[in-house]
N, C-alpha and C positions, 0 to 999 in steps of 0.2 A: 504135330506129326504129319508127315506128308501122306497123301492118299495113295493106296495101291493102284497101279494102272487100270485094273478092272473096274475100279470105283470112281474113276474121274468122269466128271460131267460138267457141262457148261450151264450157266443160268443167267437170265436176264430179268430185270425187274421192270414192271409196267408202271409208268408214271402218268397215265392218261388223264387222271382226275386233277392233277396239279403239275403242269409241265415245269413250274418254276423249281421243282425238286431236283431239276438237273444241275442246280448250283452245287458247288463242292461243299461237302459237309461229311465229316467222319461218321456222324450218326446216320445220316441218310444213305450212306454208301455201304452199310453193313447188312446187305440182303443176300441171302444165299438160299438155294433150293435144298431142302432137307427131306428127301423122299423116304429114305430107309434110315432106321435108327442108327445103323452102323456107318452111314455115309455122312460125314461132316467136314466142313471146311470153314475157314475164316480168312479175312484179309484186311489189310489196312486201308485207310481212306486214299482215294486217288482223285485227281482233279478231273473235271469235265468241261464241256463246252459252255458258252454263255447261256444263261438261262433265258435270255430274250430271244434266242433262236434254237427251239428244240430240234430243228431239222439238221443242225450241224453236229454230226457224231464223229468220234475219232475213228481213224483208219482201222479197219479190221479185214481179216482174210475173208474170202468168198465163203468158206465153210462156216465161219461164225456168223457172217451176215445172213446166211440162209436160215439161221435159227431165230431171227427177229420175227416178231409178230406185231401187227399194227405199226408198221415201220414209221420211224420218225418220233415216236413217243416212248421208245424203250432206251435203256442205256446199258453199258457193259463196263467191266472192269478189266484192266490188263491182267490181273491175277487170275481171272476166270479163263482167259485164253491160255494162260500158262497151264492151268489145271487140265485142259483138254489136249495139251501138247501142241496147241496152235501158237504160231509166232507171227507177230506183225512183220510185214515186209520192211518196215523201217520204224524207227523209234520216234519219228516226228509226227505230230498230229496233222491229219489231212481231213478234208471234207468228203462225206459220203452222201450221195443223193438220198432223199427220203424214200423213193421208190427205185430200187436197184434195177440194173439191166436185167433182161430176161434170163440171161445165164445165171445170175446170182440169186434170182428169186425162186429157182427150182429147188425143192427140198431134196436133200441127199438121200439116197437109198439107204435102207437099214443095213448095217454091217454086224458081223459077229461081236464087235466090241460094244455095241450099244443100240438102243432104240430111242426114237425121238418121243418125247413125252411133254405133257402139259399139266401143270399143277396149279390150283387155284385155292385161295382162302379169302377170308373177309378183307384182307389187306391189299390183295392184287393178284396178278397172274405171273407164273414162272414157266420157262420153257427150258428144255435141255435134253440130254441123253442119258438113258439109264443103262447099266451094264446088261448085256444080253442075257446073262444067267440069273439076273434078279427078278423076282416075281413082281407084277404089278398089283397094287393093292387098291381097293376102291377108296379107302380112306386111310391116311397115315396116322401115326400115333399122335401127332400134334394137331390133328383135325383137318388137315389139308386133303382135299380130294385129288387124286392122282389118276390120270387117264393117259393112255397111249395116243399120241398124236395121229390123226387120220392121215393116211396117204392120199395123194391127189385122186387115186382111183376110188377110195373109200369116200372122200368128200364128194366126188361126183355122184356116187351111189346115194349118199344122203340128200344131195340137192334134188335128185330125181325121184325120190321115194314117193312124193305126194303130187307128182305132176299129172296132169290130164289134158287131153286134147280131143276136140270133136269137129267133125266135118258136118256142116249144116247143108244138107242136099235138098234145099227147098227152093232154090232160085228166087229168093225174096230179099236180096240185098246183104245177107250175111252168109259167108261161106265157111267160116272156121272161128273157133276160139280156143285159146290155151289158158290153162290155170296152173299155178303152183302155190304150195304152201311150205314154209320152213318155220318150225316152232322155235321159240326161245323160252317161253313159259312152258311148264309142264303141269297140266296139259295146255296145249295151245289155246289162247283166248280169242283168236281170229276165227271167222267162219265165212262161208260163201254159199251162194246158191245160184242156179240158173234155170230158167223155164221158158219154153215156147208155148204159147196158147194160140190156137187157131180160132179165129172169130168167124162165124158163119156170115154169109152175104146179107143177111137180114139187118145187120148193123149198117148205118148210113155209109155210103161210099161215093167217091168221086168218079168212079167208073163201074163197069158192069162185072168185074172180076168176082168169082164165087166167094172168095174168103180173104181174110187179112190176117197176117201174123202179128201178134204182140210178143216181142222178145224181151226177156228181163235177165239182167245180170246184177247180182248183189255181192257186195264186199262189206264185212262187218268186223270192226276193230273193237274187241272186248277190252274191258279193264276191270280190276278188282274181281276177277273171276270170268268164267266162260259161259254162265247160264244165259245172260242176256243175249249175247251174240247167237247162241244156239236157238233161242227163242226166235230171233229175227230170221234165221235161216229157215225155221219151220213155217213161219206165218206171215212175214212182211209182204211177200209177193202176192199171197192170197188176199190180204187186206186191201192192198193197192188195186189189184185186179178187180175186186168186186166193186170198189168205188168207181173205177174207170168204166166198168160195164154198165153201172147205173146211169152214169153221165152220157155214154154213147147211146144207150137205150132210149133215154129221154129225148134225144135228138130226132128219133123216128117220128115222134108225135108232132114235130114242127116241120112242116113241108118246106119252109124257107131255108132250112139248114141241111147241109150235106154232111157236116161234122160239127161236133161241139166247138164252141169258141175256145181259143188257146187258154184264156184265163180259167175256164171251167175245167179243162184238162189238168192244169196245174193244181187247182183247188182240190180235185179228186185225189191226186197224189198226196197232197198235204193231209187231206182228211184220213187217208189210209195210214199214213205215219202216226198221226195224232191219236186215232182210235186205238191203234195197237199199243202205243205207249200208255194210253189210259188204262187199257186192259192189264198191262203189266204192273203199273204203279198204283192205281186207285182201286180197280175191281179186285185186285188180289187182297188188298187190305180188308175190303168189305167181306170177302170170303173167310178170311182168317178170324176176324172179329165175330163172325157167326158161328165158326167152329174152331175155337181157341185151343186145339191140340198142338202141342209143340212140334210134333212130327209133321203135321199137315202144314203148320206155319213155315217150317224150314223149307219144304219143298215148294210151297205156293209163293213165298216171298223172295226166293233166291233170284229170279230175274229182275226183281225190283231193286235188290240190294247191290248187285253188281251193275255194270253199265256197258253201253256199247255205242260206238259211232256207227253210221250207216251210209253206204254209198249205193245208190240204185240207179241203173240205167235202163230206160224203157225206149225200145225202138219199134215204131210202127211201120211195117213194111210197105203199106200202100203209099203213105205220104213221105216216106223216107226221112221222117223227123225223129231225132234222137233227143230224149229228155233225160237230164242227169239231175238227180235229187240228192243232196248232201246234207247229212246231219252229223257234225263233228269235223274231223280233220283228215279223213281219208280224202284221196284226191283222184280226179279223172282228167286225163289229158288226151286230146285228139291230135293225131298225126296226119298231115295232109301234104301230098307232093306238089311242089311249086313248079313253075315253068322252067326254072333253072336246074331242075333235077334234084334239088334239096328238099328235105321235109321241113315243115314248120310245126312247132308245137304250140297248141292253144289250150290253155287251161280251161276246163268246163266247170271248175269249182274253185272256191276259196276256202282256205283252212279257218274253221271256226274255233278259234282259241281266244284266250284272254289277251294274247299278244296282238291280235288283229284289231286295229284301231276302230274300224267300223263296228265290230262286235262289242268292244269295250264301250263305245258311245251308245250303242243300243241298250246295253246292260245298265248303264248308268241313268239313262232316261227311264227305264223301267223301275229303278230303285233309287230314286233321288234322295240324296243326303246320306247314302250308306257308303262310307269311305272305303270299306273293304269288299265291296261287291266284286271288284277286280283287285286282287293283291298279288304282286309279284307275277303278273301274267296268268293268274289262275282265279277261278271262281271262288270267292271267299278264302282265297290263299291256298286252296286244295286241289280243285279239279281243273285240268288244263282245257279241255273242250268245253265251249259254252253252250253247245247243243249236244244232246245225247239221249238215247233211250235208257230207261232204268234210272240209276243214280237217285234213288228215292230220297235220300237224306238231303238232297238239295231241292226236293220237291214237295215232300210231305209237310203239313202244317206242324208247328211246334207241339201241339197237343197230341197229334197222332204219333209223333216220334216218342213222346214221353210214354204213351200207352204201350207202344211197341217195346220200349225198353223195359217197362215194368212186367208185362206179361210174358215176353219172349227173350229176355236177356239181351236186348238190343243195345246199340251204343247211345251215348249221350247226344243230344242235339248239338250241332256245330255252335261254337260260342258266338259267331257272327250272324247267325240265322235271325232274321227279323221278318222279311216279307216274302216267304216263298210262294210260288216256285221260282228258282233262280235259273234253272236249266230247262230248256224245251227241246222236244223232238221235232219241231216243225222244220222241215227242210227248206233250203234255198234251191230253186230249180232253174236251170238254164236249158235253152231249146236251140238246137243246131240242125241245119239242113245237111244231111249226109250225101256224099257223092260216091256211091259205090263203084261207079264206072272208073273213078280215078284212084281207087285203092285206099280210101281212108281206113284208119284203124284207130281204135280206142284202147288206152291203157288205164285200167282201174287198179288202185293199190291202197293198202293201208299205209299209215304214216311211216311205218318202219322202212319202207323203200325210199320215200322222199327225204328221209333223214340221211340218205346215203348218195343220192343222185339228183341232179337237176331235171326239170321237165325236158330240157333240150337233150340232155344226155339219154334219158329214157327213150324219147322218140328217135333219136339218132341210132341207138342200140337196136331198136326194132327195125329201122330202116336198113341198117347194116346186115341184120339178120335176114331180111327179105332178099337182099342182094345175094347172099350166100345160097339161099334156097333156090333163088331163080337160076343161079349159075349151076347148082347141083342137078336141078331138074332138067335144065336145057342139055347139059352134058350127058345125062343118063338117056335122054331121048334119042341121041345120035350114037350112043355107045362109045363115047370118047371122053377123055379128060379135058379136051378143048371146049371152050364155051362159046356156042354160036348165039346169034341174036334170037331171043324168043319170039314166038308169034302166038296168035290167038288160038291156034289148034293144039298147042302144048297141053298135055294131059295133067301136068303137075299143077299144084295149087297156085303158084305164083308165075306159071310159064307165060301167061298172056298179059301180066300187069307191067306197067312202067316201061313199055316198049320204047326202045331208042334212048332211054336215059342213061347217061354215062355214070358208071359206078365211081364211088369215091375212092380215094387212095386207101391202102390197106389200113393205115393208122389214123384215118380222119373219119369222123362220124358224119354222115351226109345230112346235116341239119343246120338250119339257120340259127345264128345267135339270137337269143331272146333278151327280154327286160330282166333287170335285177329283181330278185324275188321280193325285196322289201317294197316294191312299187305295185305289186299285184296281189297283195293280200296273202302271200304265201312265204313260208319260212325257207331259208336256205338249208342245204343238206349239212347239218352240224356234225355228222359222224366223220366226214372227211377231214374236218378241222380237228376233231377229237383224235383221229388217228394220224394226223400230220401228213396227209396225202397231198402232193402237189398236183394241181388241176392240169398243169401243162404236160405232165409225164404220160408215157404210153401206158394205158391201164387196161385196155378192153381186148377181149378174145371173142371168138365165135365158134363154140364147140358143141352146142346143143340143138336138138331138133324140135324142142318145145320153146316157143318164143318167150314165154314167161320165165322158164328156167334160165334161159340165156340172159335175161335182164337181171335176175337175182344173182347169178354167178358173177357178173360184172359189178354188181352193187357190193358184193362181199369180197372183192379183191381182184377179179379178173385175172390179168397176167401175173399178179403177185400171188402165186399159189400158196406161199407160206401163210399170207393173210387169210386166204380162203380156208385153208386147212385148220388154222387156229380158231378162227371165228365159228366154224362148224364142230370143232372138238369141244368147245367150252360147254360144260353141263349146266343145266338149270339148277339154282337160280342165278349163278355167276354170269351166265351169258347175257342176261337181262341189262347188265351194265353197259354192254358194248354193242348190242343189237337187239331190236325188238322182234316180235312175231312178224312174219312176212306173208302176205297174201297178195298175189299179183294175177290179174286177168288181162289178156290181150285179145280183143275182138277185131276180126278182120272183115271189113265190109267188101262186098263184091258179088258177082253173080256166079254161083257154082252149079254143080249138077241139080237136076230138077226131079230126082226120084222121089222126093218127098220125105225121106227119113233123115234121122240124125244118127251118125255112126261114130264109134270110137276111132280115132286116129292112132292106131297101135303103135307106131314108131315113136310117138311123142307122149305116150301114156305109160305110167307105171303098171306093171302086170297085176298088181293087187287090187286095182280099182274095181268098184262094183260094176255090174253090167249096166249097159245103157237102157235095157229094158225096164230096169227098176226106176231109173231116172225119168224115163218117158211115162211111166205109170204114175209117178209123183206128179208130173206136169198134167196128166189127164185128170187126176183128182181135183186139181185147181180149177180146170176147165168145167168140170161137172158141177162145181159149186157156184158158178157164175150166175 
């Protein structure tokens, strides 16, 4: 029975997990979106493009193409086009680019005939239009979750919901940092923290300045829960700062030293990491065994049972030295302007996973004869990062795990467990001399970002964003839309930076090409392969005043607003199949104002963020404990 006009809608089926399903098959082609019990349709099998090339889709109208999500890994049927009243311009098969032209990627406005929706179940994702008169349900009778597709305006609002930006008016090498978080898990398992600690002049110094700033930025990628990353947000900087303070203080007693040796500073950071992990994993067990109440055990052991990677940047304003400590697979990349006007991307960390050959070599040396110490690129076949906080089931002795299981209903020890601990929180540390006068910047992010963009793309996107801010500031300074050459007296944040550098073409990122990721200990962005995105297509836009939000927008689709809207519409837990939690920080080095305070940059900060006074109070508490 044909559908009434008010109940016609289009649907597409996502095949991202197995592109070979694009092969013709009557069984595989019988997918349809059944949102309302009264709305049904069926269709016969139809042929599709070659399975070897999921990028080759048959010709469709612009209206139907705009319904595609994760372009290049979806397919459609002729019958679906007929159901919506859409007809192909010709009956012959044609090739459609994986990323359509800007005109075709803009989602259509809602009409009285229907609203754009997204439906998800355990088998996949569906998109289409729902009759305007039909109510949206949270869950349909067959178990699918049905949600209305976000509009571009709503997607932007969601992108900016957790953005923060701060102006560091201390004149000590950092003048701004931007942060954004986009959850995929519910609640988000990522976390972050930032603190500035003023060190009095009694600490050894190379000059006679009264004080020195220690600036910290931390990004924490939790897994199997949020409790470990929350613990790191609360305590990691304090643990590291105490160790650093002890190390620097000891140098006062040695008149031959103006500052601690580099290796001692690195060791202090490592000690801070390891002492906190010992607190999380081992001290917690001791407390629980002394007070074996199950309620106490659940609260005390929670940060040990989940896990988290950690990425911590430590900048010393006097020496202008930046140290990046990484435990896990979050990543830090430095952007630096070259003489040719392009940025270079320098990774300041390596992804510590079972797929990293150096990490696998280290693990096998520590556990000789254990075939499964790294299995399928994972520790004991289960955990991907080889270094992490928490993850106690990869660290506790067998006897401890049995006792936990017996007394507190814990899980069984891993069948491959022989010589724990297999996972360590000890970080690898890199040291870099920062050049604030040249406008260096640092991007820190959890692995969710690097699954979608290369190091060079991220640095190029920030570089393009800086060009846009510079142009906007310069134009505002003279009250015109024309952009003059900026100078050092410009009041804007970027007005005096990169003077005389020629801006890149609108669709070209101003960045030098880098090495292939497999030669640098870092993984390639797997999501673009999953989504079928062509690297050479025009993908990027510049629409945000927060640099971190700008990077995330382009990671999730950029110009392809359909992809962006769909990825942000997906509810948890289904969203986790297609994107991870995202936490991104962008730190801009340079000499800003010298008023001495840190203030919220209102235009790049969501209105619901807590006051900076609270953040400064938290920083003061750390200082008081040193």
